[in-house]
N, C-alpha and C positions, 0 to 999 in steps of 0.2 A: 504494500500500500504506500502511496506517496506521502511525503511529509505533510502536504497541505490537507490531504484527506484525514490523516491521523489526528491533526490538530484542529479539526473542524469544531467550531463552538456549538454546532447543532447536534453533535454526537457525544454522549458521555461514555467513557470507557474506564474501567478500573481493573487492575491486575491484582489478584489475591494470592498470596503465597500460602501453601499448606501449613497448618500449625498443629502442634500436639503438645500435651503436657506430660507425656510419659505414662498416661493411664487412661481409664475410661471416662474420667470426669470432663465435662464440657469446660472449655476455658472461659475466663472472664473476658467478655467483649464489650467495648465501648459502643455507644450508639452509632458512631461513625464506622467502626469496624463491622458491626452487624449489618448496617445498611449496605456497605460495599460488598460484603460477602453474599448477601441476598441478591443484589443486582448481578453479580458475577454468575450466580447460579441460574437465574431466570433468563439471562441473555440468550442462551441456546434455543429457547422456545418462544421468545417474544421479539416483536419488531424493535429495532433500535430506537424509534421514536417513543415507544412505550417505556423502554428502560430510561430514556432521558427524562420523560415526564415523571416517572417514579422518583428519580434522583432529585429533581427540582422540588417535588412535593415534600420529600423527607429532609430537605436542606434545613428547613425551619425547625423541625423536631430535633435534628442533630445539634444545631446551634443552641437551642434552648437547653438541652441536656448538658451541654458543656458549660453554659452560663450558670446552671443550677448546681454544678459540681457533681453531677451524676456520672460517675466514671465507669460504671458497669451496668449492663442491661439487667443483671440479676437483682439490682436494687430497685427497679421500677415496680410501682404498685398502682392500684386504682386511683389513689389520690393524685399521683403524678400525672396520670392521663387527664384527670379532671382539671388540674392546674394548667396543663399545656393547652387544653381546649379553651379555657377561660382567657389565657394569654393571647391566643390567636383571635378570639372574638373581640377582645379589647383593642386589637389593631385594626378593627373595622373590616375584617374579612367577610366577603359575601358568603351566603349560605351554601351556594354551589361549590365554591372553592374550599370551604371548610369541610363539606361532605367529601370532596375528592381527597383532601389531605388525610382526614381521619380514616377514610376507607383504605387508603394506601398504608397508613400506619397499622391498621388491623392486619393487612396482608403480611407486613414485615414481622409483626409479633406472632402471627401464626407460624411463620417459618422459624422464628426463634424458639417458640414452644416445642416445635417438632424436633429441634436439635437439642432441647433441654437447656437452653440458655436463659429462658424466663419461665416462670410458673405457667403451667398449662392452662390455668384459668384466666390469665391476663388478657388474651385477645378478646374475650367476651366482655371485658370492661370498657372496650372502645365502642361507643355507640354514635356513629355518624348522624348528624341531624337530617331530618327529612327535608327534601327540597320542594318548595311549592311548584306545582306544574308550570306556572308561568315563568319561573326562573330556570327551569331545567333544560330549556332549549334556547337557542339563539335564532330568532325569527328573521334577522336581517338577511336579505338576499338581493341579488340583482333581479329586478322585476323584468318580466317578459317584455313589456313595451320598451324599457330602457335598453335591454339587450339587443332587440331588433333594430332600434334606432342607432345604436352604436355600430352594429354590423353594417347597416346601410351607409352610415357615415364613412366608415373605412372603405367600403366597396366603391363609393361614389366620389372619393377624394383622391386624385392621383398621387398627391404628395405622401399619403400614408397607406395607400392600398398595398397589401402584401407586406406591411411592416411587421416588426416584432410584436407590437401591441395587437395588430390585426390577427396574426396567427395564434397568439396566446388566447385571445378571446374566442376564436373559432374552435380551438382545441378544448378549451374549458367549457364551452357550451355544447358542442356537438360530439366530442370524442369520448363519450362515456355517460356522464361527465366524469373526468378523472380527478384524483386528488393531486395536490401540488407535486408530491414526490414522483407520481407516475408520469406527469408531464416532463419533469426534469430528467427522468430516466430513459426517455425515448431516444433511440438512435435512428440514423437515416435508414438503416436496414430493417427497422421495425415498422416502417411506413410502406404500404403497398398501394401505390396510386392506381394501378390498373384494376386491382380487385377491390379497391376502395375500403381499406381497413387499416387499423394500426394494431400492433401487438404490444401488450404490456408484459415485461419480463422482470423477474426478481433476480437481481444481481448484487447481492450484499457484499461480495468480496471485491466489487469494483465501485463501491460507494453509491449504488443506486438500488437500494432495497425497496420493495413494495410494502405498503402498510400491513397487508395480510400475508406477507411472505409468499411462498409458492402458491398459496391459495388465491393470491391476487392476480396470478398470471391469466391472461385472457386475450382474445381478439375482439375488437369492437369495430363494427361497420361504420362507415362515414357517409353522410349525404354528399351529393355532388358539390354543394356550396362550400363545404369544408375542404374537399379535395382541391377545388380551385384555389382557395386561399393558401393551402399548404404548398401546392405546386408553385404558385407565384412567389411565395416567400423563399422557397429553396432556390428558385432561379435568380431572384433579384436581390435578396437582402440577407440571406444566411451567410455568416462568416465561415470560411472554409478552414475549419480548425478541428483538432482532436483533443480529447481529454487526457488525463494523466495515464490512462490505461490503453491509449491508442484508439479508442472508440470515437465515432463521429456523432456528437449529439445532434438531435433534430433541431431543437431550439438552442442556439449557441450564442455565447458572448465572444468578444474579440479574443479572449484568452482561453477559451475552451468551453467546458460544461459550466453553466452558471450555478451559483449556490441557490439554495431554497429561498434565502432572503432576497436575492436579486430577482428571482421569478415573482416572488410576492410583490415586491416594489413595482415591477413592470406591469403586473396585473392591476394594481391600484391606479397607476398612471393611465393604463389603457381604458379604464372605466370612468374616468372623470367626466361628468356630464357636459362640461363646457365645450367638449369636442363637437357636440351636435346641437346644443341648445343654449339659450341664455342661462347664465349661472343662476341656479335656484336659490342661492344664498346672497345674491345681490353684489357679487364681486366682479371686478373688471378682469376678464381673462388675460389681458395684456400685462397686468400687474399682480395678479393673484399668485400668492406663494405656493398654492397647491399644484400649479402646473409645473411641477418640478419633481424629478426622480426621488429626491430625499424627503419631500413634503407631501406627496400625493396621498399617502395613507392617512393624513390628517384631514383630508377633505371629507365632510360629513356624507357626501353622496358617492364617493368612490367605493369600490368593492374589492375584497380579498379573493383569492382563488377559492376558498371555502364557500364564500357567499355567492360566487358565480356558480359553483357546483350546486348549491342549494336552490338557486333560481332555476337552473337548467332541469333539475329533477322535478321541481314543481311544474315547470312548463311541460315536460313530457307527460306527467300525470294528467295535466289539464287537457292535453291532446288526446287522451284516451288510451295511452300506452299502458298495458297491464303492469301492476306493481312488481310482479316477479320478473318481467322483462327489464324494467328499469333497474331493479336490484342487481340483475346479472350484468348489465352494462356498466353500472357504477361500482360493482364489487362491494356490495353491502347487503346485509340481511333485510328481508322485508320489514321486520319490526324496527330496525334502525332507520330505514327509509321513511317509514310512517311517522316515527317519533321525532327524528332530528332533521330531516331534509325536506319532506313533502309538506310545504307550508302555504297552502292556499288560504286566501282570506275568505270570508263567508260569501262575498259576491261571486268570487271565482267558483266556489263550491256550488252555488246555485246555477250560474250561467253555463259553466263548462262541464260540470260533472252530473248535475241532477236534472237540469232542464231537458236533456235528450230523452229522458224517461217519462216526460210529462204525458205523452200520448197513451201511456199504459194506465194512466189514472182516469181515462175516459170510459164511459159505459157503452160507447158505440162500438159496433162490430166493423168489419172491413168495408161494408156497404153503406155505412152511415146510419143504420137502424139501431134503435135501442134494444139491447138484449133483454 
């Protein structure tokens, strides 16, 4: 692995040396040592993004234990867990974030109990707060009308047609829709223009893993509109570069394969509404600071890759595509699609999903007679 990949801030890695105390007794482990050992163990079966998320969530618990002088996990008790939760609540943590932190702490303690580092009853003393349904999901998405106006803008504007922003939006909307990491991992060889599809492949040893590992590998068909955009981008605007592994990224920067943060920033910039309409916030596009790579994410109306994905999934469902087909294209379970991604408002629900069945609520038969 290259030095740049190994030192990536988006990936957390830890090397744990084997320890032994000369007998069958479990060693005394600090919170930091226990966390690192647990993460090293689960790395074999979890996506790197998941391991990184767990590391970040446990960062506050580890630091709190060190500040409290708790040098061994074996000293932890129910009161310590209560004190830590009260500490995080006092810092103004949202219920969703606190639920995630305590849920991850429970997983860590279950591991520690299994190897007899803490009392077996300790994990049950962690009770993550219930999250109100309105806080449990992020409803922000790129709306259908905004997406279509943005695509029309790119297609009808010679200066930006087939640009990097154009191809990212086309991939994010039509090619799954994929997660950010899946877009980043695409190579030229994964795109099949004649057959009109892209392949998503899990390549963890070359810094392009998929969220669901090998289970995320799939082929996704593309509409002609997306194929035209990708072909135009490859012909006119893609940098002819390779990454650190000699691969040719489909969406490329001048120096090779872009980072996740770069793709995220490019998508924010690609979805700023001032591209196609008057600024909804009353700013002058010629002087607005949001029309800039480093500031586009701060625009209230720009959208992240995740929010583009959410909007595209909702759009597909509104178009009548069955949820299991959408789930297969997006590589997510039906339950996850319905809970976290499929976000119609009640007008969309009525007009695009329920109104087509209105004729079934009539008493008339096919000849217009009352049955």
